N, C-alpha and C positions, 0 to 999 in steps of 0.2 A: 504493500500500500504506500503510494507517494504521499509525503506530507509537506504541505506549503501553507502559505498564508491566504485565509479567507477574508480577512478585513483588518483594517488598522485605524488607529485614532490617536490623538495627541492633544495634551493641555499645556498651555503656557500662562504664568501668572501675568497680570496686566502691567504691574509696575516695570518700567525701562530703566536701566541705569547704564548711562551712556558713559564713554570714554571722558567726555567733557566734564560728567559728574565726578569721575574719578579724579581729574585734575585737580578739583578743590579738596580732595580728601587726602591726596598723598602726593608724593614727589613723582609725577609721572606725566606724560602727555598722550594726547589722542595720536600724534604722528608716530610715537614710539610703538604704542601698543598695536595699531594697525600695520606697522611695518613688520614687527617682531611675531605676530600673531594672526593677523586678519580680522580680529574682533573690533566692532565698532560700538555694539552694545549688547547687553545681556538682560535677561528677565529675573527680577527677584520675588519671591513669594513673601507675602505678609506673615506677621508674627503668629497669626492664628490660622494659617494655611500650611498644613503638614504634608508630608509624603503620601500618607493614606488618602488625603483629600484630592491631591494632583492625579494620583494612581486611579482613583474612582472616575474622574472625569474622563481621563483618557481611555479608560476602560469601556465607559458607556458609549464612547464613540466607535471604538473597535467592534463592540458587539453589534451595533446598529449597522456599521458597514459591512460586517460579515453576515448580517440577517441571522444571528444566533441568539438565542434567549438566555439569561443568566442560568436559568435552571438546567440548561443544557451543557453547561462547563463541567467537565470531569476533574479538571485540575487547574490551579491557579499557581503560577510562579511569578514572583516579584523581584526583579533584580535592583538592589539598592544597597548603598553604603551609608545612607542617612535615614534609617528607619525613624518612625515616631518615638520608638523607645525600644530598649533591648527586646522585650517581648511583651504582648504577643506580637508575632510577625505583621509586617504590612499586608502580606498576602491573606493572613486571617481576617484582619481589619476589613480588607477589601471584599472577602467573602461575604461578611455580614452586610456590608453597605450595599452590594449588588444584590443580595438574596440568592447567592449561588449555593443552595443547600446542600447540593451533593458533591460539591468540589473539595477535594483534597486541598491543601494549601501551605505553601512554604516559600521562604525568601532564598535568593541565590546572592552570594556576596562574591563578586569577582572584579569590583570596581568598574572601571569604564569598558571592560569586556563582558560585563554582566549580562548584557541582552543577547550576545552571542551564546554564552553559556546556557541562558534560559531556553533560548531558541532551539538548540541542538538537543537540550534534555527533553523538551516538549516534543520534537520530532521523533524521538526514540519511542515514546509512549504511543504515538500515532501510528508509526509504521508497523509497529508489533501488533497492533489491534487492541491495545490495552485500554486506551482511551480513544475517543473520537474528537472531542474539543478541548483543547488546553489555551487558556488565557495567559498571556505572557506581557508583563509590563516592566518597563525600565524607567525608574522614577528617582529624582535626587533634589533634595534641598540643599545644595552645596554651600548656599548663603550662611547657613547655621554652623558650618565647619571651617569657613574661610577666616583666615587672620587678616583683617582689614587694614592692619598696619604693615603687613608684608606686600610690597608693591610687585614682588616677583611673581606671586601667586594670585593676589587679590584681583587681579586684572582679567584672570581667565575664565573664571566659573560663573555659572548661571544655574537657575531652577528650572524644572519642567518635567514632564512625563510623556512617554510614548508607548502604545500598546498594540498587541496583534493577536488575533485568534488564529491558532494553529490547529489544522485539521486536514482530512483527505482531500487531494486534489487529483485532477485528471492525469492520465499517463503522459510522462515526459515534462511535467510542470513540478514546481516545488523545489525541494532541496535537492541538488544534484551531488554535492560533496561538501565536506566540512574539514576544519582543523581547530582543535583547541590545544593550548599549551600554557604552561606556566614555568618560570624560573624563580624560586624562592630566594635565590642568592641576591636578586635585584631589589628585595624589600626595602633596604634602607634608602633607596632612591626616591621612593614615593610611599608616604605613610601618613597616618594620623597620630599625632603626638599626645602627651599627657594632658595638654590643654585642650583636647579635641580640635585641633587645627590640622589643616593639610600642610604637610611639609614635602617639598619636592627639590630634588637635584636636577634642575632644568637641563643641563648639558647631557648628563648621562640618560635621561629619560628621552630626550630627542634623539640620540643616537640609537638607542635601543628602538624607537618607534619607527624610525625611518628604515632601519634593516629589517625589523620583524613584519611590518605591514607589507611591505613589499615581497618578501619570501613566502609569507603565509598566502598573499593573494596569488601569486604564482603557483602555489602548491596545490590550491583548490581547484585551479583552472586545470592543471594536469590531471589530478585525480578524477574530474569530471569528464575527462576524455576530451577536454576542449582545447582551443588555440586562442592566442590573444585577439585574432580576428573575430572570434565568436562572442566577445564580451561586448554588450551594448551600454552598460552602465556601471559606475562604481559608486558605492556608498561607504566612504570612510568614516571612522570615528572622527567628530567634528572637534579636535583638540587644538589644531594650530595649522593654519594654511600652508605652511611650509612642509609639514610632515605630510599632509593631504596631498599637496603637489607632487612630492617624491614618489607616493604610491600611484598616482595618476600616470606620471612618466614612466614609471617600470611597466606599466600596462599599455603604453603607448596610445592613450586614449586622448582626444581632444577635450579642451576645457568644459565644453557644454555636455559632455558625458559623464561629469563627477557632481554628486550632491554636494550643495554647499550651502549650510546655514550657519556656520560658525560665526559669520559677520553679524547676524541678527540675534543669536542665542547664546554665544560663547560655547564653553565646554560644559556641557550637562551630563557627562560622565555616562552612565548606562542608559540615559534616555536619548543620547544623541544621534544614535544610528536609526531608531524609529521615528523621532522627529524629522529627521532628513529625509527618510523614505517618504512619509506622509506628505511632506512639502513637494517632493519631486513627483509623488503620484498625482497630487492635485494640480500641479502646473503642467501636467501632460509630458513630463520627460520621461516617465516609466510607462510602458504600454505592454499589452498582453504579449506573452512569449518572448519579451526581452530577457536576455541573460544578465543578471546582475552578480556583482562580487561586493559582499559585505565584509568590512574588515575592522577590527578595533584591537586597542590594547589598553592596559590599566595597571593599577598597583596591584602587586602581588611577587613578582610582575606577571601578569596574565595577558593572553591573546587569544583572538578567535578569527576565524574567517569562514565564510559560506559561498559556495556558488548557487545560484538560485534561477529557475526559470520562471518569471512572473506569470500569474494567473491561476485560476481555480481549475 
């Protein structure tokens, strides 16, 4: 049984924090941020808006797009490193909010690669016939763990949620191949400290990301029996435009064949790939039977890539 995406949705907070706003908060500039990261603005959730709230809005949109009822969901997987609280999980809170009474629920913690981990986990349940509909959500409230006195990281992150319903799709469509990986020796380069703030060695993370995203993309293309000429669209983790461009160049794709939302939303960690996919789909950049490569990396260090033929 082939597993693929039946529907998608996203949610972004209303508040916009621009680079010019950050200029007033710290020693930085719009020009430097845009040049080094490609980010122009990001969304910030209000104090009373939590990860479970954003996940709920994105999940509702995904269920509607998939034409699937909450009661028909067998499993909920929420990828996040910013849960409302240590437990219960965001997934359990989301199950209650949706009324998905028969769904099992758990969170997946793989940082910015979380959505890739959740998507592959979901696909295994569907492909074996164990479950028919799995709801996956990538959601982060990174503003809650950002050190607003650290100009090297504060300019990068934003809040948001993206969701997908994974289920059976027609022959030849859905997930064609995947790769998941981790390297725990890289943990000191990207982690959350005792003050609950994000700490990052930007130089080391940049080198890792450029290498790993390119290699993983090529690996899933080869595993799927495809060539570079078969790839229609790239959806990279929206972390940094320079990292994204390096991945695009490895695949020899033109600029218009790469999803780009980093300028509008910044790095939303596990939410970035689904948010970018919804954006590309809604603007007509992704069409039925297009072959996509999704690729991300995150703290752990973790990474994941998927080759996917779009459509039900």
